[in-house]
Each structure stands twice: as structure tokens, then as C-alpha cells.
LUMSEZA-179750 format. One line per 4 residues: their letters; for each residue x, y, z of C-alpha. Coordinates in steps of 0.1 Angstrom, whole numbers. Layout:
a> X,Y,Z ~ ...
This chain:
qssk> 190,-431,-505 ~ 177,-441,-470 ~ 149,-416,-474 ~ 140,-429,-509
neaa> 140,-465,-496 ~ 117,-456,-467 ~ 93,-436,-489 ~ 92,-465,-514
ssfg> 84,-491,-488 ~ 59,-470,-470 ~ 41,-453,-498 ~ 52,-470,-530
ddri> 67,-437,-542 ~ 104,-429,-538 ~ 102,-393,-550 ~ 117,-367,-526
fiek> 106,-331,-522 ~ 134,-310,-508 ~ 125,-277,-492 ~ 150,-249,-495
fvtq> 167,-239,-463 ~ 167,-201,-461 ~ 193,-184,-440 ~ 185,-152,-420
prhi> 149,-152,-433 ~ 127,-122,-433 ~ 90,-122,-437 ~ 81,-95,-463
eiqv> 47,-92,-479 ~ 34,-73,-509 ~ 0,-55,-508 ~ -19,-59,-541
lads> -51,-43,-553 ~ -69,-58,-584 ~ -102,-49,-601 ~ -125,-69,-624
hgnc> -114,-49,-654 ~ -79,-65,-656 ~ -61,-39,-636 ~ -37,-49,-608
iyln> -13,-27,-588 ~ 10,-33,-558 ~ 12,-8,-530 ~ 48,-16,-519
erec> 58,-40,-491 ~ 55,-45,-454 ~ 82,-59,-432 ~ 67,-85,-407
siqr> 98,-103,-394 ~ 92,-96,-357 ~ 72,-127,-349 ~ 65,-149,-319
rnqk> 51,-184,-324 ~ 46,-175,-361 ~ 24,-146,-351 ~ 33,-111,-362
viee> 40,-87,-334 ~ 55,-56,-351 ~ 51,-46,-387 ~ 65,-16,-407
apsp> 63,-2,-442 ~ 84,0,-462 ~ 110,-26,-453 ~ 144,-13,-442
fltp> 160,-41,-462 ~ 147,-41,-498 ~ 162,-22,-527 ~ 139,-5,-552
evrk> 149,-31,-578 ~ 138,-60,-555 ~ 107,-42,-545 ~ 97,-38,-581
amga> 104,-74,-589 ~ 84,-87,-560 ~ 56,-64,-568 ~ 55,-75,-605
qsca> 54,-111,-596 ~ 27,-105,-570 ~ 5,-88,-595 ~ 12,-116,-620
laqa> 1,-142,-594 ~ -31,-123,-586 ~ -40,-119,-623 ~ -32,-155,-631
vgyt> -60,-166,-607 ~ -84,-138,-617 ~ -82,-123,-582 ~ -101,-91,-574
sagt> -100,-69,-543 ~ -72,-62,-519 ~ -49,-91,-511 ~ -14,-98,-497
vefi> 13,-120,-513 ~ 37,-132,-486 ~ 73,-140,-492 ~ 104,-153,-473
vdsa> 134,-132,-483 ~ 170,-144,-476 ~ 201,-124,-467 ~ 209,-119,-504
qnfy> 174,-105,-512 ~ 163,-137,-530 ~ 126,-141,-524 ~ 104,-172,-522
flem> 67,-174,-524 ~ 50,-184,-491 ~ 13,-179,-495 ~ -14,-154,-506
ntrl> -39,-140,-481 ~ -71,-131,-500 ~ -83,-106,-475 ~ -75,-74,-457
qveh> -45,-79,-434 ~ -43,-68,-397 ~ -13,-47,-407 ~ -29,-28,-436
pvte> -28,6,-418 ~ 10,9,-423 ~ 5,7,-461 ~ -23,33,-459
litg> 0,56,-439 ~ 28,56,-464 ~ 7,56,-496 ~ -23,77,-487
vdlv> -46,50,-502 ~ -76,39,-482 ~ -76,1,-488 ~ -111,-5,-474
eqmi> -126,22,-497 ~ -108,6,-527 ~ -121,-29,-517 ~ -157,-15,-516
rvan> -153,2,-550 ~ -139,-29,-566 ~ -167,-50,-551 ~ -191,-25,-567
geal> -176,-32,-601 ~ -156,0,-604 ~ -123,1,-622 ~ -93,12,-601
sitq> -87,50,-603 ~ -51,45,-592 ~ -23,35,-615 ~ 11,20,-605
edvk> 27,53,-612 ~ 4,69,-586 ~ 18,47,-558 ~ 46,64,-539
ingw> 64,59,-506 ~ 58,88,-483 ~ 77,85,-450 ~ 77,55,-427
ames> 51,37,-407 ~ 52,13,-377 ~ 25,-9,-362 ~ 26,-26,-328
rlya> 1,-52,-320 ~ -11,-49,-284 ~ -20,-83,-270 ~ -36,-94,-238
edpy> -6,-115,-231 ~ 17,-113,-201 ~ 53,-110,-213 ~ 66,-118,-178
rgfl> 48,-152,-179 ~ 60,-164,-212 ~ 34,-144,-232 ~ 6,-165,-218
psig> -29,-151,-224 ~ -43,-128,-198 ~ -79,-121,-191 ~ -99,-97,-169
rltr> -116,-64,-169 ~ -100,-33,-184 ~ -100,-11,-153 ~ -82,16,-173
yrpp> -79,18,-211 ~ -66,52,-224 ~ -48,51,-258 ~ -27,80,-268
aesr> -46,107,-287 ~ -48,100,-325 ~ -32,128,-345 ~ -19,137,-380
sata> 4,165,-391 ~ 30,170,-418 ~ 57,155,-396 ~ 40,129,-374
avrn> 9,107,-370 ~ -6,84,-344 ~ -34,60,-353 ~ -50,33,-330
dtgv> -74,7,-344 ~ -92,-10,-315 ~ -124,-27,-305 ~ -122,-26,-267
yegg> -131,0,-241 ~ -125,9,-205 ~ -146,-13,-183 ~ -149,-40,-209
eism> -139,-76,-202 ~ -112,-95,-220 ~ -124,-131,-220 ~ -107,-164,-227
fydp> -129,-171,-258 ~ -113,-147,-283 ~ -80,-138,-299 ~ -58,-118,-275
miak> -52,-88,-298 ~ -68,-57,-283 ~ -53,-29,-304 ~ -32,-20,-334
lctw> -11,11,-325 ~ 4,28,-356 ~ 28,57,-360 ~ 41,76,-390
apdr> 70,100,-396 ~ 91,112,-425 ~ 118,85,-418 ~ 123,53,-398
paai> 141,67,-367 ~ 114,93,-363 ~ 86,67,-367 ~ 103,45,-341
aqmr> 106,76,-317 ~ 69,83,-323 ~ 61,47,-314 ~ 82,48,-282
nald> 63,79,-270 ~ 29,64,-280 ~ 36,32,-261 ~ 47,51,-231
afev> 15,71,-231 ~ -8,40,-237 ~ -26,33,-204 ~ -38,-3,-200
egig> -46,-17,-165 ~ -65,-47,-152 ~ -48,-73,-174 ~ -14,-84,-184
hnip> -3,-70,-217 ~ 27,-68,-240 ~ 34,-30,-240 ~ 66,-34,-220
flsa> 79,-59,-245 ~ 69,-37,-275 ~ 88,-8,-258 ~ 118,-30,-253
vmdh> 119,-39,-290 ~ 117,-3,-301 ~ 149,4,-281 ~ 167,-27,-292
pkfc> 199,-19,-312 ~ 193,-46,-338 ~ 157,-35,-344 ~ 168,2,-346
agni> 194,-8,-372 ~ 169,-28,-392 ~ 190,-59,-386 ~ 161,-83,-380
ttaf> 149,-118,-390 ~ 120,-140,-381 ~ 142,-155,-354 ~ 147,-121,-337
ieee> 126,-128,-305 ~ 139,-163,-299 ~ 175,-152,-305 ~ 174,-119,-285
ypdg> 152,-132,-257 ~ 161,-169,-254 ~ 151,-171,-217 ~ 119,-150,-222
fhgv> 112,-114,-214 ~ 121,-102,-179 ~ 118,-65,-182 ~ 144,-39,-192
dlpq> 174,-25,-173 ~ 176,11,-185 ~ 210,28,-191 ~ 222,49,-162
etlk> 216,82,-180 ~ 180,72,-187 ~ 177,62,-150 ~ 188,97,-140
ivga> 161,112,-162 ~ 135,90,-146 ~ 150,97,-112 ~ 149,135,-118
caaa> 112,132,-127 ~ 105,111,-96 ~ 123,136,-73 ~ 104,165,-88
myrl> 70,146,-85 ~ 78,135,-49 ~ 86,171,-39 ~ 52,182,-52
geir> 35,155,-31 ~ 55,167,0 ~ 44,203,-6 ~ 8,192,-7
rtkv> 13,172,25 ~ 26,202,44 ~ -5,222,36 ~ -31,198,50
sgrm> -46,196,85 ~ -38,232,94 ~ -1,228,89 ~ 0,261,70
dnhe> 2,278,103 ~ 36,263,108 ~ 57,288,89 ~ 90,270,98
rrvr> 79,237,81 ~ 94,235,46 ~ 101,208,21 ~ 137,198,20
ddwv> 158,201,-12 ~ 182,172,-7 ~ 170,136,-15 ~ 184,102,-24
vgiq> 167,85,-54 ~ 169,47,-55 ~ 162,31,-89 ~ 171,-4,-104
ghef> 199,-10,-78 ~ 214,26,-82 ~ 213,54,-56 ~ 216,90,-68
pvti> 219,118,-42 ~ 201,148,-57 ~ 194,184,-48 ~ 163,202,-62
aadp> 162,238,-71 ~ 126,248,-78 ~ 111,279,-94 ~ 76,288,-108
ngst> 84,272,-141 ~ 98,238,-130 ~ 127,223,-112 ~ 164,217,-118
vhfe> 175,184,-103 ~ 212,184,-96 ~ 231,151,-95 ~ 267,146,-84
sgsh> 276,149,-121 ~ 253,171,-142 ~ 217,181,-138 ~ 183,179,-155
rvas> 156,205,-160 ~ 121,191,-153 ~ 88,208,-161 ~ 53,194,-160
dwtp> 17,201,-151 ~ 15,167,-133 ~ -5,167,-100 ~ -2,140,-74
gkpl> -26,111,-81 ~ -26,113,-119 ~ -15,79,-133 ~ 1,94,-164
almn> 28,120,-160 ~ 36,140,-192 ~ 70,155,-184 ~ 94,177,-202
vdgi> 131,169,-194 ~ 157,192,-209 ~ 133,202,-236 ~ 122,167,-246
dial> 87,154,-239 ~ 83,120,-222 ~ 54,101,-207 ~ 57,81,-174
kvek> 31,58,-160 ~ 31,66,-123 ~ 16,48,-92 ~ 23,61,-57
ctsg> 38,36,-32 ~ 57,39,1 ~ 86,63,-1 ~ 82,68,-38
frir> 65,55,-70 ~ 61,25,-93 ~ 71,40,-126 ~ 68,23,-160
frga> 88,36,-189 ~ 104,22,-220 ~ 97,-14,-211 ~ 110,-11,-175
dmrv> 87,-15,-145 ~ 106,2,-116 ~ 101,8,-80 ~ 116,43,-75
tvrs> 123,54,-39 ~ 128,91,-29 ~ 141,93,6 ~ 159,118,28
prqa> 196,110,32 ~ 190,96,67 ~ 160,75,55 ~ 182,61,27
elak> 209,52,52 ~ 185,33,74 ~ 167,16,45 ~ 199,-3,38
lmie> 195,-21,71 ~ 160,-34,62 ~ 157,-72,56 ~ 148,-83,21
kvap> 114,-101,19 ~ 120,-137,6 ~ 95,-150,-21 ~ 75,-181,-11
dtsk> 87,-214,-23 ~ 64,-228,-50 ~ 88,-253,-64 ~ 66,-282,-53
lllc> 34,-267,-68 ~ 20,-266,-103 ~ 3,-232,-106 ~ -20,-222,-133
pmpg> 0,-196,-153 ~ -31,-179,-168 ~ -69,-178,-163 ~ -82,-207,-183
livk> -101,-239,-186 ~ -86,-273,-177 ~ -90,-295,-208 ~ -71,-325,-197
vdva> -51,-339,-168 ~ -25,-364,-179 ~ -13,-377,-145 ~ -27,-393,-114
vgde> -18,-391,-77 ~ 12,-413,-70 ~ 26,-411,-105 ~ 63,-404,-109
vqeg> 68,-378,-136 ~ 100,-370,-155 ~ 113,-336,-166 ~ 94,-324,-196
qtlc> 65,-348,-192 ~ 30,-335,-199 ~ 10,-328,-168 ~ -22,-311,-180
tvea> -36,-289,-208 ~ -51,-254,-201 ~ -72,-237,-228 ~ -73,-199,-231
mkme> -79,-174,-260 ~ -82,-200,-287 ~ -50,-217,-277 ~ -43,-249,-258
nilr> -13,-246,-235 ~ 5,-277,-224 ~ 20,-276,-189 ~ 50,-298,-184
aekk> 71,-310,-154 ~ 102,-290,-147 ~ 119,-318,-129 ~ 115,-354,-117
aivs> 89,-357,-90 ~ 59,-377,-76 ~ 24,-363,-78 ~ 10,-361,-42
kiha> -23,-341,-48 ~ -44,-330,-77 ~ -67,-300,-71 ~ -82,-295,-105
apgd> -102,-316,-130 ~ -112,-313,-167 ~ -138,-286,-170 ~ -126,-265,-141
slav> -121,-228,-147 ~ -90,-215,-129 ~ -76,-181,-120 ~ -39,-171,-123
daii> -17,-189,-98 ~ -45,-214,-87 ~ -29,-246,-75 ~ -34,-274,-101
mefe> -13,-301,-84 ~ 13,-307,-57 ~ 45,-328,-57 ~ 66,-345,-32
């Protein structure tokens, strides 16, 4: 009654429109294809529930949730909608689907969608070709009976966004851009749609999406496994990007079980993304690879500067691998075909053609192929794998013992500074020197990649200095203002 009274007094109309509250909502869309001869078909659905700020991040086809009956009903209504408005070409009808598989119309996108490759991969239909044929006045050569579901497809959107900084846009030059090789066989496929190149610059003036990485396999677990490997092998350097986050989602138990909603990211990562802590067994696999790689580097080192004359110099077999707070004593037994790395409990067989200096290590561990991004550092490597960014040390037992006595470096105190979280343009400064600001108060606005980002005060403070003004272009971590 209060709402009706307010509406009547404000607008002279007391009618109330009540929007249905949908519990555990999923975002599922139907791909349609219609010609100018009255034919319209649907090419199954795409699950697009993994979203951040209403922007799709991961899509798949088909949905792990729909029954064939609900799929048919959604498809029939989508075609009826397209025909009711006389639509031709490819289009997408988007729905919200609740936990009981009731579906509600959201909108229709009258264009080709970013995620169209997953539909192509499971149906074998080239949507772009069909759009061109329809535009040329041709009738569809495909009937609804011709549309099948063959296997499962995944798409990961690679964004120039730093997941460790709240997914803020990241710009810069692509110093390295090496996608995994595209391939197609009867049991697996990798496809990468992209418009960037190594040496190119990612600027603040365009959308942050830089690639659409797609995989296909006969079933969903295999398609996810293909995506894990493809993400591990995707080399992107020079900018912040979301590959670690995408890898983390591919290993998340809820995602693997298909138990997802549009609130997945905010529920599973309420405090943001801070990397991945790998299970101990996975750490041992990475540690075995690191030990084998480090040993190769040591062998090379013994052969430089005339050291080959020293026949008594040999590379040791016992090491201590340190990784994500764990220490594993290991012993390496090498032979011409690889190495067996022995832990206190169990061992791993490691084989590879990796040579020191290569940034991507394609390893075979116990018969399973994995890809590690490798960067040499003091006493070991920086290794990135399955969403984890790890400093892995490989030391002699005595070195490991002494390393425990080293003092930890303390990070500088930046609590009294407002730092620019991304490269961008200062649009507006909302405070002045001497102002007392409260927690949550707007301090300034930074624009980057078609988005305005509002920076707010984390606590009560007084502004002592302002270093930036509207129109200034700032780099990451540039000081915007200081507090006292």
C-alpha cells in the first residue's frame, strides 16, 4: 500500500510492476537461425552463468543443467519469438532459468554472439556462413532434425584484466603472445579466436577481451581437461591477464560438477582472487618437474668455462624442493630417457625435451602431459600452473637449512597513499587538500578500457597532498594522493 501511495502521489499512477525473484539463477541462451522464407531453427543452448559484473567469462555448450524436454521447449519458444517479429539471420534469445528449470525471457541479441564458437563446435554448423547465405536471400539448407549435439565445448574469454587487482584493466605491450596450437581430431579440439599479436599494444581505449579460447571433447570432463591444458600452455606476458583465474575455475569442484549460478564468482571468491593453493600431490608433481629442470641447468653449468676437465665435479642427486610453504626432500635418479624423482613417500617419472631458458616446459609426468610456464630465478624458478603463481626453490640440503635463517623482506607501507590500480586517465578528483574523508567516500574516477572506475577511501583520513589532476594519464601504482 505504501508503494501504491508513493506512486500515486509522485506519478498519478498507483499501478505496481512486480519483478519475479529467481532463486539460483542460471543464464542460458538459445542460438536461433532464421531465413526470409519462413524457416527458423534453434541450434541448442549455451550455458553462460559464469559472469563477473554482468559480463560473461566462461561459456559452454550444451548446458550441464537442461533436460532434453526443457531444451526443446526453450528452442520452440525462441523460434516462435524470432518468427513473430520477422527476424532473419543468426540471433540469440537469452533466458534466466531457475533451479526447477523454469525459464524466463531476458532479451534477444540480434547479432552474432562472442560465444558462438561453442555452438559451432558441437553442431558442426558454421554460423557465419549461414548468416551470409541468409543475407543473400537463400533458404536454410538445414532442418531442425539435422541439428545434433556432438560432444561438449568450452570457451574461456581471455581479458587484459589483472585478477590480483580486482580484475582492473591492464594495458601495455604484449612482449610475448603464444596461444596453444589450434587442432582438431576425433577426440579433441582447440580453437582460438583472437585479434592481437606479439609486440602489439593493448591500449586503454578498447574492450579488454584479447582472445576466445575454445576446446571440444566427447564429454564435459574431457572438454574441461582440454581447457586446463590449453590455458596452461597459453603464453601471455607484458600485461596483467585473467588466465590464472580461468584456470582456477576449471579446477573448482562446483564448476566441475556443473553446480553453477550467475552468482558463482561473488560467492566463491567474495574477497577477490588471490591465486591458488594447489593440493600437496599436485605440488609434488610440480616439484618433481622443478627438480628435474634444475638438475639440467646444473649439468649445463658444470660444462662451461673449461670445467669439463674437472672429472670429479658432478651434479648432486639429493635436493630439497620448496614450494608454497612446503619442503620436499627429493633424490633424482636420471637416465637417458628422463628422471625418476623420489620423495619420502612415492616417486614421479619425469620426461621432457625442455632446455634451460625456454619459457614453456612441456613435461610428461607419470605418462600424463602437462605444461608449465617457467622463469629462472635465484635458487629455482617462478612456475605458473593451474592458476597458481609459485616461487619454487631447489636447494642442496645445507642450503635449505641455511635459507631458514634468512630474514623475510617486509613490504613497504602504502596505507597512507592512494595508488592508481591500473594504467588510466584521471577523469575527476572529488576531494581537496585538507578534506576529511570517510570510509567509502569517493576520492576520484579513473577511466580505462571503456570503463570508469571509482576509487574510494578505505578508512577515515585527512587528504594531505594531491599529485594528479583531471586529464592526467597515470601508470600502475602512480601516487594519486596522500593522507595523514
